[in-house]
C-alpha positions in Angstrom: 67.2 -146.0 26.5 64.9 -144.7 29.2 63.9 -141.0 29.9 65.6 -139.4 32.7 62.9 -137.7 34.9 63.2 -137.6 38.6 60.2 -137.3 40.5 59.8 -135.4 43.4 61.7 -137.2 46.2 63.8 -139.5 44.2 66.6 -137.4 44.0 66.6 -136.7 47.7 66.7 -140.6 48.2 69.6 -141.1 45.6 71.4 -138.5 47.5 70.7 -139.9 51.0 71.5 -143.4 50.0 74.9 -142.3 48.3 75.9 -140.5 51.5 75.2 -143.4 53.6 77.1 -145.9 51.4 80.0 -143.5 50.6 83.3 -145.0 52.0 81.8 -148.3 52.7 84.3 -151.0 52.4 83.5 -154.1 50.4 80.4 -153.2 48.4 79.6 -155.8 46.1 77.7 -155.3 42.4 75.9 -158.6 43.6 75.0 -157.1 46.8 73.5 -154.1 45.0 72.1 -156.0 42.6 70.2 -158.3 45.2 68.6 -155.3 46.8 67.5 -153.9 43.6 66.0 -157.0 42.8 63.9 -156.8 46.0 62.9 -153.4 45.2 61.6 -154.2 42.1 59.9 -157.2 43.3 58.2 -154.9 45.9 57.4 -152.6 43.1 55.6 -154.9 41.2 53.2 -155.8 43.9 52.1 -152.1 43.9 52.4 -151.0 40.3 49.0 -150.1 38.7 48.1 -152.8 35.9 46.6 -152.1 33.1 48.3 -154.4 30.3 51.4 -155.4 32.2 53.5 -153.5 30.0 54.8 -151.1 32.9 55.9 -154.1 34.9 57.4 -155.7 32.2 59.5 -152.6 31.4 61.6 -152.8 34.5 65.2 -152.7 34.4 68.1 -152.8 36.4 71.4 -151.9 35.7 74.6 -152.5 38.2 78.0 -151.3 36.9 81.4 -150.1 38.1 82.7 -146.6 37.1 86.1 -145.4 38.4 85.8 -147.8 41.5 82.3 -146.7 42.3 79.6 -149.4 42.1 76.4 -147.6 40.8 73.0 -149.2 40.7 70.1 -148.1 38.7 66.4 -149.4 38.7 63.4 -148.0 36.6 61.0 -148.5 33.8 60.7 -148.1 30.0 63.9 -149.6 29.1 62.9 -150.2 25.5 60.6 -147.2 25.3 57.7 -149.6 25.5 56.2 -147.8 28.5 56.9 -144.2 28.2 53.9 -143.2 30.3 55.8 -144.9 33.5 56.5 -141.5 35.2 53.1 -140.2 34.6 51.9 -143.5 36.5 54.3 -143.2 39.1 53.2 -139.7 39.9 49.4 -140.1 39.7 47.4 -138.6 42.4 47.0 -141.3 45.3 43.5 -141.7 45.2 43.4 -142.6 41.6 41.5 -145.8 41.1 43.6 -148.4 39.1 42.9 -152.0 38.0 45.2 -153.3 40.6 43.6 -153.2 44.0 47.2 -152.9 45.3 48.1 -150.6 42.8 49.4 -147.2 44.0 51.2 -144.1 43.0 55.0 -143.7 43.8 55.1 -147.6 43.3 59.1 -147.2 42.8 59.5 -144.7 45.5 57.6 -146.4 48.4 59.7 -149.6 48.1 63.1 -147.6 47.9 62.5 -145.8 51.1 61.0 -148.9 52.8 63.9 -151.0 51.9 66.7 -148.5 52.5 67.9 -149.8 55.8 67.9 -153.6 53.9 70.3 -152.2 51.5 72.8 -151.5 54.3 72.8 -154.7 55.8 72.3 -156.5 52.7 75.8 -154.8 51.5 77.5 -155.6 54.8 76.3 -159.1 54.8 78.2 -159.6 51.5 81.5 -158.4 52.9 81.5 -161.3 55.5 
């Protein structure tokens, strides 16, 4: 199981998304899954690459607990990239092997695609 660590800012994003979705009718597991897949693909494009182990360790889990749909995206699902959090928090001017690679490679697309989450889930309601 992946190590639990919440880099600065991710907890706030999670709280804000939860608040926005609270009470929304018709949220589907498929809608949440598709949105997280889009976030994951966007994260792959800016993830620093050395061996691809980090990108390959990405996981998505969507489940229902007590009538609430919970989605999770992260890295190091099988303890193959336990350094993921450190790479995520590398200073933004650090040079990587991927010219597009950058720090906050998961947080950035989560923030950028936040508004798409609401519309994607609402689109699944129709």
